[in-house]
Legacy VTK file of the C-alpha trace (Angstrom):
# vtk DataFile Version 3.0
C-alpha trace
ASCII
DATASET POLYDATA
POINTS 377 float
-61.311 63.107 -51.104
-58.587 65.404 -49.854
-59.263 66.291 -46.229
-58.442 69.930 -45.393
-55.672 70.081 -42.799
-55.821 72.291 -39.702
-52.378 73.294 -38.432
-51.871 74.964 -35.055
-48.732 77.122 -35.097
-47.025 79.150 -37.844
-43.443 78.313 -36.939
-41.073 76.832 -39.490
-42.501 73.313 -39.125
-46.153 74.261 -39.491
-45.421 76.528 -42.451
-43.307 73.861 -44.191
-46.204 71.437 -43.812
-48.656 73.989 -45.223
-46.351 74.710 -48.163
-45.773 71.026 -49.048
-49.519 70.417 -48.864
-50.069 73.412 -51.160
-47.537 72.016 -53.651
-49.651 68.849 -53.729
-52.958 70.703 -54.047
-54.168 69.945 -50.533
-55.870 72.814 -48.657
-54.582 73.783 -45.216
-55.290 76.482 -42.666
-52.685 77.591 -40.136
-53.838 79.181 -36.862
-51.165 81.315 -35.182
-51.279 83.019 -31.772
-49.197 86.020 -32.830
-51.220 88.938 -34.199
-49.042 89.420 -37.299
-45.877 88.102 -39.001
-43.867 90.967 -37.493
-45.323 90.842 -33.972
-41.996 89.791 -32.440
-38.412 89.055 -33.294
-38.095 85.591 -34.821
-34.859 84.613 -33.135
-31.416 84.589 -34.630
-29.336 82.545 -37.011
-30.174 79.039 -38.143
-27.808 76.594 -39.776
-29.914 74.625 -42.260
-28.545 71.118 -42.553
-28.012 69.212 -45.776
-29.692 66.057 -44.423
-32.771 67.587 -42.731
-33.703 71.217 -43.342
-32.473 71.393 -46.930
-34.399 68.273 -48.092
-37.490 69.813 -46.474
-37.013 72.984 -48.496
-36.571 70.915 -51.659
-39.872 69.168 -50.944
-41.391 72.637 -50.534
-39.964 73.750 -53.883
-38.039 76.570 -52.229
-34.401 75.467 -52.251
-33.274 78.096 -54.788
-35.024 80.900 -52.912
-33.439 79.621 -49.698
-29.962 79.853 -51.223
-30.626 83.524 -51.855
-30.993 84.053 -48.088
-27.711 82.376 -47.076
-25.231 84.638 -45.311
-21.853 83.856 -46.831
-18.997 83.273 -44.418
-21.183 82.670 -41.386
-20.282 78.984 -41.018
-16.972 80.126 -39.516
-16.460 78.682 -36.037
-14.255 79.765 -33.136
-13.602 78.398 -29.651
-12.022 80.739 -27.117
-10.658 80.272 -23.625
-11.966 82.427 -20.757
-8.920 84.692 -21.159
-9.780 85.303 -24.818
-7.149 82.934 -26.205
-8.236 81.492 -29.562
-8.241 77.706 -29.195
-9.888 76.897 -32.537
-10.472 79.107 -35.568
-12.176 77.414 -38.521
-12.988 79.786 -41.408
-15.972 79.294 -43.693
-14.408 77.964 -46.893
-17.770 77.466 -48.599
-17.740 73.667 -48.388
-19.753 73.254 -45.188
-23.156 71.565 -45.268
-24.866 73.901 -42.822
-25.368 77.326 -44.430
-26.610 80.065 -42.097
-29.740 82.154 -42.584
-31.787 84.499 -40.430
-34.775 82.658 -38.949
-37.090 85.588 -39.642
-36.140 85.705 -43.327
-36.657 81.946 -43.699
-40.059 82.185 -42.036
-41.026 85.058 -44.337
-39.985 82.991 -47.359
-42.362 80.241 -46.263
-45.169 82.702 -45.532
-44.781 84.323 -48.947
-45.024 80.904 -50.631
-48.531 80.250 -49.280
-51.850 81.403 -50.748
-53.258 84.549 -49.151
-55.369 83.771 -46.121
-53.692 80.448 -45.329
-52.461 81.779 -41.972
-55.049 83.095 -39.527
-53.252 85.511 -37.200
-54.258 86.267 -33.615
-55.619 82.752 -33.099
-54.119 81.610 -29.797
-55.150 78.019 -29.096
-56.266 77.459 -25.510
-57.320 73.807 -25.704
-58.450 70.924 -27.871
-60.915 68.079 -27.377
-61.891 64.927 -29.203
-65.369 64.754 -30.749
-65.153 61.141 -31.924
-64.599 59.562 -35.349
-61.210 61.281 -35.664
-62.687 64.762 -35.393
-61.366 67.382 -32.965
-62.342 70.837 -31.833
-59.766 73.513 -31.051
-60.723 76.505 -28.903
-59.051 79.885 -29.250
-58.532 82.752 -26.814
-60.762 85.012 -28.931
-63.673 82.679 -28.231
-63.623 81.066 -31.651
-63.443 77.365 -32.362
-62.587 75.165 -35.305
-63.608 71.550 -35.927
-61.382 69.408 -38.114
-60.872 65.792 -39.100
-57.109 66.256 -39.565
-55.401 68.266 -36.828
-51.650 68.904 -36.577
-50.070 70.387 -33.459
-47.104 72.477 -34.643
-47.454 74.696 -31.598
-44.143 74.195 -29.875
-42.947 73.290 -26.406
-46.196 74.064 -24.588
-48.492 72.592 -27.234
-52.238 72.712 -26.587
-52.722 69.831 -29.028
-50.262 67.442 -27.353
-52.649 66.415 -24.491
-54.893 64.745 -27.096
-52.088 62.236 -27.631
-49.912 62.032 -24.529
-49.580 63.105 -20.894
-45.900 64.008 -21.358
-44.902 67.553 -20.421
-41.525 69.274 -20.885
-39.220 69.323 -17.866
-36.397 71.735 -17.035
-33.047 70.220 -18.001
-30.953 72.189 -15.502
-29.480 74.668 -17.968
-30.600 78.164 -18.903
-29.590 80.480 -21.720
-29.607 84.242 -21.244
-29.904 86.167 -24.503
-28.381 89.574 -25.252
-27.584 91.573 -28.395
-24.893 94.030 -29.456
-25.653 96.114 -32.553
-23.301 97.653 -35.120
-20.581 95.771 -33.283
-17.634 96.371 -35.604
-17.837 100.102 -34.909
-19.372 100.257 -31.434
-17.948 97.080 -29.833
-14.817 96.268 -31.871
-13.095 94.085 -29.262
-16.146 91.841 -28.855
-16.694 91.785 -32.632
-13.106 90.651 -33.165
-13.473 87.958 -30.507
-16.617 86.520 -32.104
-15.188 86.588 -35.628
-17.238 86.059 -38.764
-19.592 83.309 -37.631
-20.124 81.612 -34.287
-17.980 81.724 -31.158
-18.051 79.549 -28.040
-16.099 80.133 -24.837
-17.078 77.174 -22.657
-15.890 75.800 -19.340
-17.524 72.929 -17.463
-21.080 73.907 -16.584
-21.246 77.296 -18.303
-20.098 79.357 -21.235
-20.522 82.419 -23.416
-21.659 81.775 -26.986
-22.298 84.329 -29.717
-23.333 84.445 -33.364
-22.584 87.172 -35.862
-25.845 88.038 -37.580
-26.445 90.364 -40.523
-25.585 94.039 -40.145
-22.859 93.487 -37.562
-25.265 92.282 -34.871
-23.807 89.968 -32.221
-26.421 87.649 -30.702
-25.184 86.174 -27.421
-26.413 83.118 -25.549
-24.902 82.849 -22.081
-25.237 79.253 -20.851
-25.453 78.495 -17.133
-26.084 75.339 -15.171
-28.495 76.670 -12.572
-31.654 75.857 -10.678
-34.910 77.523 -11.652
-34.956 79.046 -8.169
-31.580 80.691 -8.747
-32.775 82.077 -12.051
-35.994 83.343 -10.470
-33.900 85.225 -7.929
-32.574 87.558 -10.638
-34.673 90.659 -11.308
-34.850 90.712 -15.092
-37.111 93.786 -14.937
-33.885 95.678 -14.073
-31.790 94.940 -17.181
-28.539 96.496 -15.940
-28.672 94.700 -12.598
-29.592 91.404 -14.266
-26.705 91.697 -16.730
-24.310 92.533 -13.906
-25.507 89.504 -11.909
-25.031 87.174 -14.866
-21.600 88.666 -15.571
-20.554 87.868 -11.990
-20.599 84.204 -12.994
-17.773 85.032 -15.418
-15.645 87.132 -13.075
-12.068 87.313 -14.315
-12.929 86.430 -17.910
-11.609 88.537 -20.783
-13.450 91.882 -20.999
-14.235 91.386 -24.679
-16.229 88.285 -23.638
-17.984 89.688 -20.569
-18.881 92.793 -22.608
-21.172 90.537 -24.628
-23.258 90.443 -21.432
-22.695 93.814 -19.779
-22.803 95.944 -22.951
-25.971 94.289 -24.237
-28.285 96.744 -25.971
-31.438 94.776 -25.294
-32.676 93.635 -21.906
-31.227 90.201 -21.090
-33.852 87.493 -21.619
-33.724 84.246 -19.596
-34.498 81.074 -21.531
-34.722 78.079 -19.185
-34.255 74.965 -21.317
-36.920 72.261 -21.201
-37.186 68.891 -22.913
-39.632 66.073 -23.416
-38.411 62.576 -22.532
-36.003 61.201 -25.143
-37.845 58.737 -27.321
-41.196 60.385 -26.580
-43.944 58.711 -28.589
-47.660 57.982 -28.407
-50.179 55.437 -29.620
-51.979 56.330 -32.834
-54.993 58.558 -32.180
-57.263 59.033 -35.211
-57.176 62.408 -36.891
-54.357 64.118 -34.983
-50.553 64.238 -34.817
-47.676 66.509 -33.764
-44.507 67.851 -35.337
-41.414 69.742 -34.211
-41.038 70.778 -30.575
-44.644 69.780 -29.855
-43.594 66.199 -30.634
-39.964 66.012 -29.493
-38.695 69.087 -27.639
-35.007 68.513 -26.887
-31.884 70.337 -25.743
-30.569 72.889 -28.255
-28.232 71.197 -30.727
-28.832 73.034 -33.973
-31.377 70.402 -35.022
-34.649 71.756 -33.618
-35.733 73.940 -36.532
-34.302 71.479 -39.052
-36.255 68.588 -37.572
-39.461 70.630 -37.422
-39.145 71.463 -41.114
-38.347 67.855 -42.021
-41.341 66.691 -39.957
-43.543 69.151 -41.836
-42.258 68.069 -45.231
-42.493 64.352 -44.458
-46.004 64.691 -43.023
-47.104 66.691 -46.054
-45.749 64.062 -48.413
-47.363 61.255 -46.421
-50.763 62.976 -46.597
-50.310 63.510 -50.341
-49.347 59.838 -50.788
-52.510 58.653 -48.984
-55.152 61.152 -50.118
-58.039 58.886 -49.166
-56.624 57.386 -45.987
-55.647 59.874 -43.287
-54.763 57.146 -40.821
-52.351 55.457 -43.223
-50.683 58.841 -43.776
-50.322 59.637 -40.068
-49.098 56.123 -39.292
-46.431 56.271 -41.996
-45.286 59.691 -40.804
-45.082 58.749 -37.116
-43.296 55.445 -37.754
-40.459 57.375 -39.414
-40.543 60.411 -37.114
-40.328 58.575 -33.769
-36.928 56.890 -34.295
-35.531 59.929 -36.110
-36.384 62.277 -33.254
-35.238 59.805 -30.574
-31.797 59.587 -32.192
-31.623 63.382 -32.479
-32.526 63.816 -28.795
-29.770 61.396 -27.760
-27.362 63.321 -29.980
-28.463 66.606 -28.390
-27.623 65.277 -24.939
-24.185 64.186 -26.137
-23.558 67.553 -27.784
-24.504 69.282 -24.536
-21.930 67.132 -22.724
-19.261 67.976 -25.321
-20.078 71.690 -24.892
-20.422 71.980 -21.119
-19.200 68.713 -19.593
-16.057 68.037 -17.594
-13.765 67.838 -20.658
-14.785 71.056 -22.381
-13.407 72.945 -24.244
-11.298 70.031 -25.508
-14.331 67.830 -26.101
-16.056 70.637 -28.020
-12.979 71.214 -30.172
-12.789 67.498 -30.898
-16.458 67.517 -31.905
-16.021 70.504 -34.219
-12.882 69.066 -35.836
-14.408 65.638 -36.361
-12.340 63.821 -33.751
-15.459 63.134 -31.699
-18.516 61.604 -33.350
-22.014 62.317 -32.064
-23.243 58.928 -33.265
LINES 1 378
377 0 1 2 3 4 5 6 7 8 9 10 11 12 13 14 15 16 17 18 19 20 21 22 23 24 25 26 27 28 29 30 31 32 33 34 35 36 37 38 39 40 41 42 43 44 45 46 47 48 49 50 51 52 53 54 55 56 57 58 59 60 61 62 63 64 65 66 67 68 69 70 71 72 73 74 75 76 77 78 79 80 81 82 83 84 85 86 87 88 89 90 91 92 93 94 95 96 97 98 99 100 101 102 103 104 105 106 107 108 109 110 111 112 113 114 115 116 117 118 119 120 121 122 123 124 125 126 127 128 129 130 131 132 133 134 135 136 137 138 139 140 141 142 143 144 145 146 147 148 149 150 151 152 153 154 155 156 157 158 159 160 161 162 163 164 165 166 167 168 169 170 171 172 173 174 175 176 177 178 179 180 181 182 183 184 185 186 187 188 189 190 191 192 193 194 195 196 197 198 199 200 201 202 203 204 205 206 207 208 209 210 211 212 213 214 215 216 217 218 219 220 221 222 223 224 225 226 227 228 229 230 231 232 233 234 235 236 237 238 239 240 241 242 243 244 245 246 247 248 249 250 251 252 253 254 255 256 257 258 259 260 261 262 263 264 265 266 267 268 269 270 271 272 273 274 275 276 277 278 279 280 281 282 283 284 285 286 287 288 289 290 291 292 293 294 295 296 297 298 299 300 301 302 303 304 305 306 307 308 309 310 311 312 313 314 315 316 317 318 319 320 321 322 323 324 325 326 327 328 329 330 331 332 333 334 335 336 337 338 339 340 341 342 343 344 345 346 347 348 349 350 351 352 353 354 355 356 357 358 359 360 361 362 363 364 365 366 367 368 369 370 371 372 373 374 375 376
């Protein structure tokens, strides 16, 4: 008996799980809050790692299609000083293990690999409750419900499935990112485009920094990092984009204009992203019929691993279910016993990477990390 799987959340992790289950002939339904695949921008560039995300795509049978999405040259890395001085310039020589793709294109690849009707759009989960015997009911904002004997929360930081397993909630880590975009940058913003280079650029000082990625079509996607209280962030009126950008730029007064222009010349309204995390090593006791993957299970500081881990979780959970077709509990136990230590190590690494990027010794510590002179673990 192959129990149908109910997945909450059509992010990369939930879709990887659905695809691996499909490869093994196991039916799954994915419930997603967004009304359609194109309802919102899917974020920027992702580097897909050769020890996490790429094995997940192999398990999904999509590694060749993935290679067709890779943006050549985008593994290039630069570190700049506040005055625009280039402190590190590493070109993409094609040997790196972290090829870059657009998140939206990768998500579409996964969606296209699933049978029609697998994803139910416009299904925003509002809560979940146990019914006994490993069965659970999920309630949706549209008034609908679904009852399942195998429930997977792939619904991100503020998961509605997580309370079935644990009382843990994400807490603010003291850092916020503010996102902006410049379009057609080589023509319209040539100084900033030159500063960013062909891949990613970081200009960090202790406690803050300006980071940017070159995306397809000459788009520069900027993440301004600030150590700040939530109260300070709330004091900025983000409904007035120009004023908000000017206020953020004040934190970088005296920096090179090609760097501050990444903030002040932004062609989209700046978006604040306060960073939250679950406790490192977050785990739960086995609860029949339900588990979590990705940020729902182990939300951590940004380190380049979040999407990769979510996809690996999805692939590993799918394979565990396929390996134990008649024993859901054995499958979930095997998956969690491998996932807990893997995610705990990644969360510790993420904290160390944050310290390399924004701690007292940056940018030297960041340069040492990027050149292999500092080891994360």
